[in-house]
C-alpha positions in Angstrom: 0.0 -0.1 -0.1 1.1 3.4 -0.8 2.6 5.1 2.5 1.2 8.5 1.6 -2.4 6.8 1.2 -1.9 5.2 4.7 -0.9 8.4 6.2 -3.8 10.0 4.6 -6.1 7.2 6.0 -4.8 7.8 9.5 -5.0 11.8 9.5 -8.6 11.3 8.7 -9.3 8.7 11.5 -7.6 10.8 14.0 -9.4 14.1 12.8 -12.7 12.3 13.9 -11.5 11.4 17.1 -10.2 14.9 17.6 -13.7 16.4 17.0 -15.2 13.9 19.0 -12.9 14.7 22.0 -13.5 18.3 21.5 -17.2 17.7 21.5 -17.8 19.4 18.1 -19.1 16.2 16.5 -21.2 17.1 13.4 -22.7 14.2 12.0 -21.9 15.5 8.2 -18.4 16.1 8.9 -17.9 12.6 10.6 -19.7 11.1 7.6 -17.7 12.7 5.1 -14.4 11.9 6.7 -15.6 8.1 7.0 -16.6 8.1 3.5 -13.1 9.5 2.5 -11.5 6.8 4.4 -13.6 4.0 2.7 -12.7 5.7 -0.8 -8.9 5.9 0.4 -9.1 2.2 1.2 -10.7 1.2 -2.0 -8.4 3.0 -4.1 -5.3 1.2 -2.2 -7.2 -2.0 -2.8 -7.3 -1.3 -6.3 -3.7 -0.1 -6.5 -2.6 -3.2 -4.9 -4.7 -5.9 -6.7 -3.3 -7.4 -9.9 0.3 -7.1 -8.8 2.9 -9.9 -9.3 2.8 -12.4 -6.2 6.0 -12.6 -4.4 6.7 -16.2 -3.8 9.0 -15.2 -0.9 6.0 -14.4 1.0 4.4 -17.8 0.9 5.3 -19.9 3.8 4.1 -23.0 5.6 2.1 -22.3 8.7 3.7 -22.8 12.1 2.8 -25.7 14.0 0.2 -25.3 17.1 
């Protein structure tokens, strides 16, 4: 996932927490930020899918 996109998602999530802690929640504001988080997540998914698979990442599971 693009590092810049991850930071943008985290920044949006933290802004929601900040407005909640300040007691300035506005449903429309929170709703728009949550929608932006979802859009950014979908964008990251689209950017990542279809990429080549790295066989080095495939390993046997550890025994329990």
